Residue frames as qw, qx, qy, qz and C-alpha x, y, z in Angstrom:
[[0.196, 0.143, 0.877, -0.415, 86.22, 28.27, -103.25],
 [0.188, -0.305, -0.679, -0.641, 82.92, 27.50, -104.81],
 [0.457, -0.410, 0.018, -0.789, 79.49, 28.48, -103.49],
 [0.861, -0.272, -0.389, -0.185, 78.67, 24.99, -101.99],
 [0.652, 0.014, -0.479, 0.588, 81.99, 24.88, -100.00],
 [0.007, 0.293, -0.262, 0.919, 81.32, 28.29, -98.50],
 [0.656, -0.390, -0.166, -0.624, 77.80, 27.27, -97.42],
 [0.860, -0.204, -0.453, 0.120, 79.10, 24.11, -95.76],
 [0.481, 0.133, -0.411, 0.763, 81.89, 26.11, -93.98],
 [0.220, -0.344, 0.151, -0.900, 79.46, 28.84, -92.79],
 [0.785, -0.325, -0.352, -0.392, 77.04, 26.07, -91.71],
 [0.772, -0.102, -0.493, 0.388, 79.75, 24.44, -89.57],
 [0.227, 0.198, -0.333, 0.894, 80.68, 27.78, -87.99],
 [0.479, -0.381, -0.115, -0.783, 77.04, 28.63, -87.32],
 [0.833, -0.305, -0.442, -0.129, 76.47, 25.25, -85.60],
 [0.630, -0.035, -0.474, 0.614, 79.63, 25.61, -83.36],
 [0.003, -0.263, 0.212, -0.941, 78.70, 29.21, -82.34],
 [0.666, -0.401, -0.233, -0.585, 75.15, 28.04, -81.46],
 [0.833, -0.252, -0.473, 0.138, 76.48, 25.21, -79.31],
 [0.434, 0.097, -0.402, 0.800, 78.96, 27.46, -77.56],
 [0.256, -0.353, 0.042, -0.899, 76.21, 30.03, -76.85],
 [0.782, -0.359, -0.368, -0.352, 73.86, 27.30, -75.48],
 [0.756, -0.102, -0.482, 0.432, 76.69, 26.05, -73.26],
 [0.226, 0.165, -0.312, 0.908, 77.43, 29.57, -71.83],
 [0.462, -0.397, -0.147, -0.779, 73.75, 30.38, -71.24],
 [0.134, -0.135, 0.876, -0.444, 73.34, 27.26, -69.19],
 [0.657, 0.008, -0.279, -0.700, 70.24, 26.08, -71.00],
 [0.906, -0.142, -0.394, -0.058, 71.09, 22.52, -69.89],
 [0.325, -0.770, 0.452, -0.313, 72.47, 22.73, -66.39],
 [0.325, 0.352, -0.860, 0.173, 74.92, 20.18, -64.97],
 [0.834, -0.412, -0.230, -0.287, 73.45, 17.28, -62.96],
 [0.115, 0.542, -0.717, 0.423, 75.43, 16.70, -59.76],
 [0.644, -0.219, -0.733, 0.021, 75.28, 13.72, -57.62],
 [0.540, -0.770, -0.035, -0.339, 74.11, 14.02, -54.05],
 [0.133, 0.571, -0.710, 0.390, 76.73, 13.82, -51.30],
 [0.518, -0.272, 0.668, -0.460, 76.92, 10.88, -48.97],
 [0.036, -0.006, 0.983, 0.181, 75.68, 7.40, -49.33],
 [0.602, -0.006, -0.118, -0.790, 72.23, 6.88, -50.79],
 [0.224, -0.024, 0.957, -0.184, 70.24, 3.93, -49.49],
 [0.571, 0.038, -0.337, -0.748, 67.35, 2.26, -51.21],
 [0.466, -0.028, 0.834, -0.295, 65.01, -0.58, -50.40],
 [0.356, 0.044, -0.740, -0.570, 63.53, -3.03, -52.94],
 [0.327, 0.128, 0.755, -0.553, 60.06, -3.82, -51.70],
 [0.153, 0.467, 0.838, 0.236, 56.72, -5.10, -52.99],
 [0.023, -0.542, -0.331, -0.772, 54.06, -2.60, -53.98],
 [0.544, -0.748, -0.313, -0.215, 52.70, -2.54, -50.33],
 [0.038, 0.730, -0.495, 0.470, 56.10, -2.19, -48.67],
 [0.848, -0.408, 0.205, -0.268, 55.62, -5.44, -46.69],
 [0.932, -0.011, 0.234, 0.275, 58.11, -7.76, -48.41],
 [0.155, 0.923, -0.329, -0.128, 61.55, -6.23, -49.02],
 [0.841, 0.365, -0.326, 0.232, 64.79, -7.65, -50.36],
 [0.653, -0.724, 0.182, 0.124, 67.66, -8.38, -48.01],
 [0.432, 0.733, -0.521, 0.074, 71.45, -8.10, -48.61],
 [0.943, -0.307, 0.104, 0.081, 73.61, -11.05, -47.89],
 [0.008, -0.804, 0.583, 0.121, 77.42, -11.13, -47.61],
 [0.989, 0.073, 0.113, 0.064, 79.15, -13.95, -49.41],
 [0.636, -0.397, 0.381, 0.541, 82.84, -14.69, -50.10],
 [0.475, 0.295, 0.534, 0.634, 82.24, -13.92, -53.78],
 [0.029, 0.189, 0.100, 0.976, 80.56, -10.61, -53.02],
 [0.342, 0.179, 0.482, -0.786, 77.25, -9.08, -51.98],
 [0.090, -0.245, -0.857, -0.444, 74.05, -10.65, -53.15],
 [0.433, -0.074, 0.142, -0.887, 70.46, -9.61, -52.95],
 [0.062, -0.172, -0.983, 0.013, 67.93, -12.19, -51.71],
 [0.476, -0.082, -0.046, -0.874, 64.24, -11.73, -52.29],
 [0.151, 0.132, 0.957, -0.208, 61.76, -14.10, -50.56],
 [0.450, -0.062, -0.355, -0.817, 58.50, -14.69, -52.28],
 [0.569, 0.009, 0.645, -0.509, 55.41, -16.31, -50.82],
 [0.197, 0.110, -0.845, -0.484, 54.21, -19.35, -52.71]]
């Protein structure tokens, strides 16, 4: 093996060991979803006009009424 091949091989090993260490330390913790159903409301900036859900044969739709 020549010198360049050894440097590449050692570089790959170093990167893999670094990634495994970061994974074991927990530097980037897992993100878990909250349990249960989360509800949201789509409203204007003042909270006065909000979107409504409508049921249709083709599926649910969101309807937003705007004042003209």
